[in-house]
C-alpha atoms as one frame of an Amber mdcrd trajectory, in Angstrom:
protein
 359.941  52.801 131.890 363.104  51.538 133.620 362.586  49.734 136.820 365.230
  50.784 139.416 366.137  48.507 142.280 366.603  50.042 145.770 370.400  50.046
 145.292 370.056  51.847 141.909 367.685  54.352 143.443 370.191  55.288 146.167
 372.888  55.796 143.470 370.528  57.822 141.324 369.617  60.158 144.227 373.276
  60.777 144.919 373.479  62.784 141.628 370.196  64.665 141.632 367.450  65.875
 143.804 364.519  64.062 141.974 363.123  60.823 143.212 364.653  57.861 141.286
 361.135  56.585 140.245 360.491  59.815 138.260 363.630  59.458 136.130 362.873
  57.343 133.109 366.284  56.800 131.478 370.044  57.448 131.567 369.813  60.291
 129.162 367.282  62.155 131.457 369.492  61.435 134.456 372.555  62.862 132.714
 370.638  65.988 131.674 369.433  66.580 135.188 372.970  66.157 136.573 374.365
  68.540 133.930 371.801  71.199 134.805 372.515  70.935 138.528 376.191  71.129
 137.931 375.757  74.245 135.735 373.609  75.911 138.428 376.300  75.189 140.896
 379.074  76.639 138.754 377.106  79.730 137.749 375.695  80.627 141.101 378.643
  83.142 141.804 378.404  84.936 138.514 377.084  88.527 139.006 373.560  88.916
 137.614 372.941  85.211 137.219 369.780  83.905 138.869 368.618  80.340 138.123
 365.226  81.164 139.590 363.958  84.578 138.613 365.140  87.874 137.132 364.310
  90.978 139.139 363.082  93.674 136.786 361.635  97.016 137.918 357.891  97.109
 137.414 358.021 100.444 135.542 359.305  99.564 132.009 361.018 103.002 131.736
 363.314 102.184 134.693 364.626  99.018 132.966 367.934  99.325 131.183 369.520
  97.284 128.396 373.146  96.096 128.875 375.000  97.139 125.836 373.755  95.502
 122.782 372.327  92.487 124.621 369.022  91.331 123.023 365.963  91.590 125.140
 362.663  89.741 124.967 359.203  90.092 126.407 358.656  90.002 130.160 357.082
  86.711 131.375 353.918  87.622 133.199 352.932  84.328 134.876 352.780  81.413
 132.466 352.946  83.508 129.334 356.311  82.323 128.030 354.633  80.258 125.260
 352.834  83.286 124.006 356.045  85.334 124.178 357.744  82.763 121.912 354.883
  82.800 119.430 354.666  86.646 119.445 358.378  87.121 118.891 358.439  84.542
 116.091 355.452  86.148 114.286 357.059  89.560 114.660 359.965  88.323 112.499
 357.476  87.801 109.626 357.529  90.971 107.567 353.874  90.860 106.704 352.752
  90.308 110.222 355.045  93.085 111.430 353.629  95.541 108.796 350.093  94.652
 109.790 350.833  95.455 113.419 352.678  98.671 112.549 349.889  99.951 110.336
 346.980  99.314 112.854 344.943 102.529 113.048 344.653 102.862 116.915 342.815
 106.174 116.792 339.708 104.562 115.316 339.548 101.560 117.611 336.381 101.387
 119.694 336.716 102.437 123.339 336.483  99.804 125.989
C-alpha cells in the first residue's frame, strides 16, 4: 500500500472523487481518472447512461436497435449469472440440452 502525504492526498483528490487513502497505486489513479473523463465526455450522447438503462418492464415492449447485440437484463446483482449463462449458451452441447428439455412433462409447482 502506498502511503500518501497530506500534500499528495490533496493532489490525488483533484483528479478523482475517491478519498486518497483508498487508492493504492498510480495505475488505479489513472484508471479512475480515465473513467471519470470518459463519463464527462459521453454524458451528452443520446441514449448513453453511466448509471442505468431504462427498459420497459414488459419484454414485448422492448425493441432492438438495428443489429445491435443484446444480453440478459440485470435483475439486481445477477450480472455474474448472466455472464455464465451467456457463456454456457455458446457451448453447442449445453445449448442443445436446453433446447431439448421436455417442458410438458415437468412437475407442476
